N, C-alpha and C positions, 0 to 999 in steps of 0.2 A: 613120238606121236603125242604124248601128254603135253610137252612143252609147246609143240606146234599148235595144239588146240587152245592152250592158255593164251598164246600170243595172238591168236585170232580173236579171242574174247576181249583181250585188252585193246586191240585195234578197233573193234566195234564200240567198245565202251568209251574210249578217248576220241574216236573219230580221226585217228592219225595212223598213217602207215610208216612214218619215220619219226625219229626223235624230235620232240618239240624244241630241243636245244641244239640241234645239229648245226644250224647257221652260226650260233654264238661260239660253239666249239671250233668250227672251221675258221671263223674270222679271228679268233684269238689263239690259234695253234702256236704261233711264234712265242707269244707271251707265256702260255702254259708250259711250253717246252723249256723256255729260259728259266722259269721258276722251279721246275720239277726235275729236269734232267741232271743226273749226278748227285741228287740230294738225298738226305736221310729223312725218312717219313715214319711217324708213329700214328697208328690208327687204333683207337680205343672203341670197342664194340664193333670190331671189323668182321665178325662172323654173321651179323644180322643182314637183312635184305639191303638196307640203304648203305651200311658200311661196306659190305662186300662189293656192291656195285660201284661205290666210290673207288674202291681199290682197283677194280677191273678197268675203270676209266682212267685212273691215274697211271697204271702200268704202261699204257701206250706212250707215255712221255718220259719213260726210261729213268726212274729214280735209281739211285745206287744201292740203297738199303731200305728194307721195309720191315717194321716191327708191328705185329698185330697182337692186340690184347683183347680177350673176351672171356666171359665166364662160361660160355658154351663150348665145351671141349669138342663135342661132335661137330659143331658148326665150324670150328677152326680146322678140323680135319677135312671137311668138305670144301672150304674155300681154297685150301692148298691143292687138293685134288683138282678142283675146277681150274685154278690158275695154270697148273702144270699140264693139264690136258687141253689147254687152249693154245691158239696159234699166235703167241706173242713173239716179236722178233728177237727179244732177249729179256731175261728176267733178272731182277736184282737179288742180292742176298735177302732171304726171307726168314724171319724168326717169329714163332708164335708162342704166346704165353696164355694158358687157361687160368685166369684169375681176374678178380674185380679190381678196378682202378682205385677202389677205396681200401684195398688190402695193403698193409705196411710193406709187403714184398714188392708192390708196384713201384714204390719210391726207389727201392734198391735197384730194380732193373732199369728204371728211368736213368738213374745216375750212372749206371754201368754202361749204358748205350748212348748217352748224350754225347754231343749236341744233336738235337733234332731240328731240321730246317722247317718241317711241316708237321703239325700235330692236329689231328682231327678226332673229335669225340662224338661217337654215336651211341654211347651207353646211356640208356634212359628207360624209365617206365613209360610206355606209350599207350597203354590200354586204359580206357575209362573203366573197364571192369576191375581194374586194380585198386579201386577206391572204395571197396565195400565195407571196410571196418577200420578202426584206428590203427591196427597193426600194419595192415596193407598200406595205409596212407603214410604212416611214419617211414616205412621202407621207401615209398615214393619220394617223400621229403628228402631222405638221405641221398638217394641216387640222383635225383633231378637237380638239386642245388646245393645241398650241404657238401657232398663229395665234389661237386663242380668247383666250389670255392677252394677246397683243399688242392685240387689240381691247379687252379689259377695261381695259388701261392707258390707252388712248385715251379710253374712256368715263369713266374715273375723273376725268379732267381736264375732261370735258364731259358730266356725268351727265344721262341722260334721266330722265323720270318713270317710264318702264317699260322694262325690258330683258328680253327673252325669248331663250333659246337652246335649241333643240330637242335632246332626248335620245332615248333608245330603250328599249324593254322589255329589250333585250339587255344593258343596263347593270346589270340585276338578276342577281346571281349569275352573272357572265359566264363563258362557256366559249370565247369566241372573241376575237381581238385587237380586232376592231371594237367589240364590246360593252365590252371592257376600256378602250379609249381613250375611249369615251363616259362610262364611270364616272369616269375620271380627269378628264374635262372637267367633270362635275358637281362634283367636289371643287374644281377650279380656279375655276370661276365662283362657287361659293358662298363661296370664300375672300374674295370681294369683296362679300359680301352686306350688310356694314355700311357700304359706301361709297356704294351706290345700290341701288335695288330690282331684284332679279334673281329670275326664275322660270324653270322649265323644265317639260317634260312627257315622260312615257314613255307610249307608246301602242301600239296594235295595228298589225298590218300594214295598210297602206293599199291597198285592193283596186284593182288595175289602175293602180298608180302607175307613173311613168316608170321604165323599166328593170327592173320587177319580173317575177317568173315569170309572174304572171297576164297582164300586158300582153304578154308574149312569145307567149301563146296566139294573140293577134290577128295578130301578125306571122307566126308559123309557119303559121297557117291561110291567110292571104292569099298566102303563098309556096308553098302546097301542100307543107308539110313536116310531119313527125310532131310530135305534142304530147307533152311529157314532164312528169311530176310525181313528187315523192316520195310514197310511199304510207303512210309512217309518221310524218309530221311534222304537228303540229297548230298552228294559229295563231288568235289573236283577229283579227278583221277590222273595220275601219271604212271608210266610203266616203271619197273625196277631200274631199267637202264637210264631212263630220264631222271629218276631220283638221284642216282649216282652222279650223273653229269651236272645236275643242278648244284649239288653240294660242292663238286670240284670247281665249278665256275665261281661260286660264292667264296670258297676258301682262297683261291689264288687271285682272282681279279678284284675282290672287294677291298675297300678301305676300312680302317678300324672304326668300329661302331656302326657298321651297316648290316641291315637285315635284307636278305634277298627273297623275293616272292615271284612266282610265275605269273605271267600276264594271261591269266585264264579269265574268260568272260562268264559272269553269272548267267547271262542270257543263253549262251551257247554251250558252255562247258560244265555247268552244274547239273549232274545227272543223278537220278534215283539209284540207290544201291541195288534195288530190286532188278534193275536192268541187267546187272552182272549175272544174277541168277538165271534170268530168262535167256540171255545170250549163251551162257554156259550149257544149259540143257538143250538149247536149240542146236548148238554145234555138235552135241552128242546124239541129236536126232529125236529129242523128246519134246512133247508139249507139257504144260504145267497141269497137274492134278491138284487143285488147291483144296487144302483141308482147314478146318476151323478150330481144331484142338490138337494137343499132343496125342491124345488117345486115338483120334481119328487117323492122324498121320502115321503113328506107329502101327496101327491096325492095318492100314493099307499097304505099308511097305513090307509088312510080314508076308503078305500074299502077292507081292509084286515080283515080276520076272523082268530081267534086263531086256528081254526081247519085246516087252510091252511098248506101246506108242506114247504113254504118258509116264510122269514120275511124280510121286507125292511131295508136295511143298507146302510151306506155311508162309504167308505174307501177312505180317502183323504190324499193328501200330506201335510206335516206340513209346514205352512207358517206364523206362528205367532211369535211375538217378544220373544226372550229369550229361544226358544225351542231348546234343544240339542238333536241330533238324537241318541245319545248313552250315556251310563253311564260309569264312571270310578271312582275308589276309591282312587287313589294315583297318585302322579307325579313321574317322574324319579329322582327327588331330595330327595324324602322321604326315610328315613331309616326304613326298614321293618323287623320285627321279625315274621317269619312264623312258628317257632318251638314250641311256648309255648302252643298253643291250637290246637285242631283237626280241627275246622271249622272256626276259626277266626285268622286273622293276626293282628299285632299291629304296628301302626306308632308311633315312638318315637319322640316327639317334645321337643324343648329346647327354648321356647319363653322367659318366665320370663318378668319382667318389663323392658320396653325400652322407650326411649323418643319418638320413632315413634308411639307407641301405645298411649302414653299420648297425643301427638299432634293430633292423629286421633280422639280420643274420644272428645277432646276439640273442634275440628272443626265440628265433627258430631253433638255435642250438640248445637253449634251455628247454623248450618244448619237447625236443627230440629225446631228452633224458627222462621224461616223465611218462606215466600212463595217463593219457588224456583221451577224451571222447572225440568222435568225428565232428560234433558240433563245435567243440573248442578249436579244432584245427581249422574249420571253415571260418570261424570268427577271426582267427589270426590272419587268414588269407584276405578276408574282407577289410581288415585294418590297413593292409599294405597294397591292395589293388583297388584302385578307384572303380566303383561301379560293379565290382564282382558280385554276381548273382547266381548262387549255386542252385541248381535244379535238384531238389530232393523229393523223390517219390516213394521211398521206402522199398524200392525194388532194385535188384542189380542183375547184370547179365549172366551171372553164375546160376541164376534161377531159371534160365531158359535153355532150350536145346541149342 
C-alpha cells in the first residue's frame, strides 16, 4: 500500500503514468541487448536509489556477471533481496562488496574480477546540506572528484567498453559547492574521453529517492511529526525507474564525451516541491494545517490524531546556503543534439586533457591535505569554474526540521 501511494504521488507530480523514456528503451532494445547480454558489469554506488534502479533496468538485458560496490551494507542486502524477489527471466552471477571505491581494497577486488565490459559509478555526495563546514566539504571534494580521478586512472589501464559516471543538474551554472564539485567531476572525467568511452547525465530530482525531502515525508508521517517543505523552490522530477533508465541509455548509447539530459520543459515540467507535500497528504486524505513556526507545528502535532481531517505542515521560504530556486540542464554555450532520442537531448563536450585540469587536480589534492576554511574552498572553485557564484546565507539545512 505504501509503494502504491508513493507511485500515485509521483504520477501526479510528474504528470506521467508511464516512463518518460519507454519509447527510447523500446526503440533501442536491440542495441542495449547487444551491448549488455553476456557482459560483465561493475556498478559502484549500486545500493542507492539511482544505482539500484540502473541495475534493475540493466538486468532485463541479461548480463553474465554483476559486481556491486557500495558503502551501505544494509542497502546492498536490500538490493539483492529486491532482485531475487522480482520476476526476471534469469539472473547473472551477482557479487556485492560493502566498501568505498576509494578504499585500497577496491583496487584489489577490481583486479581480481576484471575485465569489466561496463562500469557505472553512482557514488557521490548529492546533498546541498553536506556543505555546511570545511570537513564536510573536503569529504565531498574527495568523493566527487578526487576519488573519481583515481578510478579513471585504474580504468585507463583496464578500459571498459562503456563507462558512466553520474552528474547532476546542479553542475549547470552551480551556486553550491556540491554542484561545483560535480562540474569539476565532469571536467575531470572528460579529460579521459580519448582514453576510453565516457558518458554522464544531468537529470531532475528523483522523486522519493533515499534521503530526499520527499522520502522524509513518509518518515515524518509514520513518526507523527510535522511535514516541512520550501514554498518557493521548483524542481524537475523523474521517478526512480526513470532515473535508472536514463542512466542506462546514457551509459550504453552515448558517445565518449557526451552529457545526457532529459527533454523536460521549464514551462510544463518545472514544479514546486511543495506540490509533492500537498499530493502526499491528499492521497492520505488530509488537508494542510499550515503553521508559522517550529513551536506551533510541534505543538499542533502533539495534540493531533491520525483520524483528524488536517495535518500540521510548514511551507517556508528557502534561506539556506547554496539553495537554487530552480533547475537547469545546460548553458547557452552548450552544443545540444536534440534529434537523436525521443526523450533525451545530448550535450557534446570537447574537453580532453588540458593544463588547466592538471593544475586544478594538483591544487585540489594539495588543498585536501590541509585544514582550510569553507571560504578558501569556495575561492578554489571560483578559480576553476567560470561564473561560479556561491550563495552563502550563513544557514544550512541541518538547522531545520
